[in-house]
Residue frames as a rotation matrix with the C-alpha (Angstrom) as fourth column:
MET 1
0.770 0.276 0.575 -2.44
0.249 -0.960 0.127 -45.40
0.587 0.046 -0.808 6.50
GLY 2
0.046 -0.797 -0.603 0.80
0.986 0.133 -0.100 -43.84
0.160 -0.590 0.792 7.61
LEU 3
0.715 0.229 -0.661 1.93
0.389 -0.916 0.103 -40.42
-0.581 -0.331 -0.744 8.55
GLY 4
-0.269 -0.767 0.583 3.75
0.918 -0.020 0.397 -39.65
-0.293 0.641 0.709 5.39
PRO 5
-0.894 -0.232 -0.384 3.77
0.171 -0.967 0.187 -36.39
-0.415 0.101 0.904 3.56
ASP 6
-0.751 0.658 0.051 0.34
-0.028 -0.110 0.994 -37.11
0.659 0.745 0.101 1.95
THR 7
-0.625 0.558 -0.547 -1.70
0.775 0.359 -0.520 -36.92
-0.094 -0.748 -0.657 5.15
LEU 8
0.345 0.860 0.377 -4.84
0.822 -0.470 0.321 -34.87
0.453 0.199 -0.869 5.42
GLY 9
0.650 -0.050 -0.759 -3.28
0.540 -0.671 0.507 -32.45
-0.535 -0.739 -0.409 7.98
THR 10
-0.452 -0.886 -0.106 -0.36
0.410 -0.312 0.857 -31.62
-0.792 0.344 0.504 5.53
THR 11
-0.520 0.302 0.799 -2.77
0.802 -0.148 0.578 -30.85
0.292 0.942 -0.165 2.73
VAL 12
0.670 0.734 -0.114 -4.95
0.718 -0.601 0.351 -28.58
0.189 -0.317 -0.929 4.82
LEU 13
0.418 -0.558 -0.717 -1.86
0.412 -0.587 0.697 -26.79
-0.809 -0.587 -0.015 6.02
ARG 14
-0.615 -0.607 0.504 -0.59
0.655 -0.038 0.754 -26.45
-0.439 0.794 0.421 2.60
ARG 15
-0.047 0.741 0.670 -3.91
0.861 -0.310 0.403 -25.00
0.506 0.596 -0.623 1.37
PHE 16
0.808 0.370 -0.458 -4.20
0.573 -0.676 0.464 -22.56
-0.138 -0.638 -0.758 4.36
ALA 17
0.004 -0.812 -0.583 -0.65
0.486 -0.508 0.711 -21.34
-0.874 -0.286 0.393 3.72
THR 18
-0.660 -0.078 0.748 -1.33
0.748 -0.159 0.644 -20.86
0.069 0.984 0.163 0.05
ARG 19
0.326 0.879 0.349 -4.46
0.782 -0.458 0.423 -18.90
0.531 0.135 -0.836 0.91
VAL 20
0.556 -0.273 -0.785 -2.59
0.558 -0.577 0.596 -16.82
-0.616 -0.770 -0.169 3.48
LEU 21
-0.430 -0.900 -0.074 0.01
0.474 -0.295 0.830 -15.84
-0.769 0.322 0.553 0.99
THR 22
-0.343 0.416 0.842 -2.56
0.865 -0.211 0.456 -14.98
0.367 0.885 -0.287 -1.65
CYS 23
0.654 0.722 -0.226 -4.31
0.737 -0.541 0.405 -12.70
0.170 -0.431 -0.886 0.78
ALA 24
0.266 -0.671 -0.692 -0.98
0.446 -0.551 0.705 -11.03
-0.854 -0.496 0.153 1.72
GLY 25
-0.714 -0.511 0.479 -0.26
0.629 -0.167 0.759 -10.54
-0.308 0.843 0.441 -1.94
TYR 26
0.075 0.805 0.589 -3.58
0.822 -0.384 0.420 -8.83
0.564 0.452 -0.691 -2.52
ALA 27
0.847 0.214 -0.487 -2.98
0.485 -0.688 0.540 -6.54
-0.220 -0.693 -0.686 0.51
VAL 28
-0.265 -0.947 -0.181 0.52
0.555 -0.304 0.774 -5.68
-0.788 0.104 0.606 -0.83
GLU 29
-0.566 0.125 0.815 -0.99
0.808 -0.112 0.578 -4.85
0.163 0.986 -0.038 -4.14
LEU 30
0.493 0.868 0.060 -3.73
0.798 -0.479 0.366 -2.76
0.346 -0.132 -0.929 -2.52
ILE 31
0.539 -0.361 -0.761 -1.23
0.399 -0.686 0.608 -0.71
-0.742 -0.631 -0.226 -0.54
ARG 32
-0.638 -0.734 0.231 0.98
0.562 -0.240 0.792 -0.25
-0.526 0.635 0.565 -3.68
ALA 33
-0.327 0.564 0.758 -2.09
0.805 -0.254 0.536 0.94
0.495 0.786 -0.371 -5.66
THR 34
0.756 0.604 -0.251 -3.32
0.651 -0.652 0.389 3.33
0.072 -0.458 -0.886 -3.00
ALA 35
0.156 -0.741 -0.653 0.25
0.451 -0.534 0.715 4.78
-0.879 -0.406 0.251 -2.58
PHE 36
-0.643 -0.412 0.645 0.60
0.753 -0.187 0.631 5.16
-0.139 0.892 0.431 -6.38
TRP 37
0.055 0.700 0.712 -2.74
0.741 -0.507 0.440 7.13
0.669 0.504 -0.547 -6.66
GLY 38
0.673 -0.093 -0.734 -1.76
0.555 -0.593 0.584 9.04
-0.489 -0.800 -0.348 -3.36
THR 39
-0.413 -0.904 -0.106 1.35
0.584 -0.353 0.731 10.14
-0.699 0.240 0.674 -5.36
VAL 40
-0.539 0.214 0.815 -0.90
0.742 -0.338 0.579 11.38
0.399 0.917 0.023 -8.27
PHE 41
0.377 0.789 0.485 -3.45
0.509 -0.614 0.603 13.45
0.774 0.019 -0.633 -6.19
LEU 42
0.501 -0.157 -0.851 -1.45
0.804 -0.278 0.525 14.55
-0.319 -0.948 -0.013 -3.02
PRO 43
-0.702 -0.711 0.044 0.57
0.694 -0.668 0.268 17.18
-0.161 0.218 0.963 -5.04
LEU 44
-0.247 0.673 0.698 -2.93
0.364 -0.603 0.710 18.79
0.898 0.429 -0.096 -6.00
VAL 45
0.741 0.417 -0.527 -3.75
0.627 -0.147 0.765 18.96
0.241 -0.897 -0.371 -2.13
ILE 46
-0.013 -0.782 -0.623 -0.32
0.888 -0.296 0.353 20.51
-0.460 -0.549 0.698 -1.48
VAL 47
-0.783 -0.210 0.586 -0.65
0.531 -0.716 0.453 23.07
0.325 0.665 0.672 -4.14
ALA 48
0.229 0.922 0.313 -4.19
0.423 -0.384 0.821 23.81
0.877 -0.055 -0.478 -2.99
GLY 49
0.531 -0.099 -0.842 -2.69
0.842 -0.047 0.537 24.30
-0.093 -0.994 0.058 0.54
LEU 50
-0.508 -0.862 0.001 -0.11
0.821 -0.484 0.303 26.72
-0.261 0.154 0.953 -0.90
VAL 51
-0.605 0.374 0.703 -2.58
0.338 -0.678 0.652 28.71
0.721 0.632 0.284 -2.85
THR 52
0.420 0.907 0.009 -4.90
0.348 -0.170 0.922 29.01
0.838 -0.385 -0.387 0.23
ASP 53
-0.032 -0.648 0.761 -2.11
-0.569 -0.615 -0.547 30.09
0.822 -0.450 -0.349 2.48
LEU 54
0.909 0.343 -0.236 -2.15
-0.053 0.658 0.751 26.97
0.413 -0.671 0.616 4.63
VAL 55
0.077 -0.993 -0.089 1.61
0.487 0.115 -0.866 27.49
0.870 0.024 0.492 4.98
THR 56
-0.613 -0.255 0.747 1.27
-0.290 -0.808 -0.514 30.28
0.735 -0.531 0.421 7.39
SER 57
0.176 0.729 0.662 -1.73
-0.902 -0.150 0.405 28.94
0.395 -0.668 0.631 9.38
ALA 58
0.829 0.077 0.553 -0.66
-0.363 0.827 0.429 25.18
-0.425 -0.557 0.714 9.63
PRO 59
0.214 -0.833 -0.510 2.97
-0.942 -0.037 -0.334 24.68
0.259 0.552 -0.792 8.42
PHE 60
-0.590 -0.459 0.664 3.18
-0.633 0.774 -0.028 21.42
-0.501 -0.436 -0.747 10.30
GLY 61
0.348 0.788 0.507 0.19
-0.114 0.572 -0.812 19.94
-0.930 0.225 0.289 8.42
LEU 62
0.829 -0.088 -0.553 1.70
-0.560 -0.108 -0.822 20.90
0.012 0.990 -0.139 5.02
GLY 63
-0.228 -0.973 0.015 5.06
-0.969 0.226 -0.099 19.30
0.093 -0.038 -0.995 6.20
LEU 64
-0.371 0.096 0.924 3.11
-0.368 0.898 -0.241 16.15
-0.853 -0.430 -0.297 6.90
LEU 65
0.752 0.657 0.047 1.51
-0.120 0.207 -0.971 16.13
-0.648 0.725 0.235 3.51
VAL 66
0.433 -0.643 -0.632 4.80
-0.861 -0.086 -0.502 16.37
0.268 0.761 -0.591 1.86
ALA 67
-0.534 -0.665 0.522 6.17
-0.789 0.614 -0.025 13.54
-0.303 -0.425 -0.853 4.04
LEU 68
0.101 0.695 0.712 3.11
-0.094 0.719 -0.689 11.47
-0.990 0.003 0.138 3.22
ASN 69
0.861 0.093 -0.500 3.61
-0.494 -0.079 -0.866 12.24
-0.120 0.992 -0.022 -0.57
VAL 70
-0.131 -0.948 -0.289 7.34
-0.964 0.190 -0.184 11.03
0.229 0.255 -0.940 -0.26
LEU 71
-0.447 0.072 0.892 6.09
-0.434 0.854 -0.287 7.80
-0.782 -0.515 -0.351 1.61
CYS 72
0.599 0.755 0.267 3.54
-0.136 0.425 -0.895 7.24
-0.789 0.500 0.357 -1.20
ILE 73
0.419 -0.555 -0.718 6.32
-0.893 -0.111 -0.436 7.72
0.162 0.824 -0.542 -3.86
LEU 74
-0.559 -0.813 0.162 8.43
-0.829 0.545 -0.127 5.13
0.014 -0.206 -0.979 -2.19
LEU 75
-0.446 0.368 0.816 5.60
-0.223 0.837 -0.500 2.60
-0.867 -0.405 -0.291 -1.63
GLY 76
0.509 0.826 0.241 3.78
0.017 0.271 -0.962 3.03
-0.861 0.494 0.124 -4.92
ARG 77
0.069 -0.533 -0.843 6.75
-0.844 -0.482 0.235 3.12
-0.532 0.696 -0.483 -7.36
SER 78
-0.900 -0.394 0.188 6.49
-0.261 0.830 0.492 -0.53
-0.350 0.394 -0.850 -8.37
TYR 79
-0.065 0.975 0.213 2.74
0.185 0.221 -0.958 -0.32
-0.981 -0.023 -0.195 -9.11
ARG 80
-0.973 -0.183 -0.141 1.69
-0.095 -0.242 0.966 -0.58
-0.211 0.953 0.218 -12.65
PRO 81
-0.213 0.976 0.038 -1.88
-0.439 -0.060 -0.897 0.22
-0.873 -0.208 0.441 -13.32
GLY 82
0.499 0.535 -0.682 -3.63
-0.861 0.215 -0.461 -2.06
-0.100 0.817 0.568 -15.84
GLU 83
-0.361 -0.662 -0.656 -1.36
-0.715 0.648 -0.261 -4.92
0.598 0.375 -0.708 -15.35
């Protein structure tokens, strides 16, 4: 029994690294999906804010919504629903 590349510790470490990378991949995909759907629905919230005169009462909030929409566009652009 030697300390070659086929030891138990190496196998456990490889499995752990694979699972961490898989979880990270799921997290990235979840962020992309959330950003994509935020890009779809945030304009409706922004238009509702414009219609209800949110611009005069909370212009900073409306600016934050627009900035959030731009961030969602950037993060969600590579998401493909149904794939």
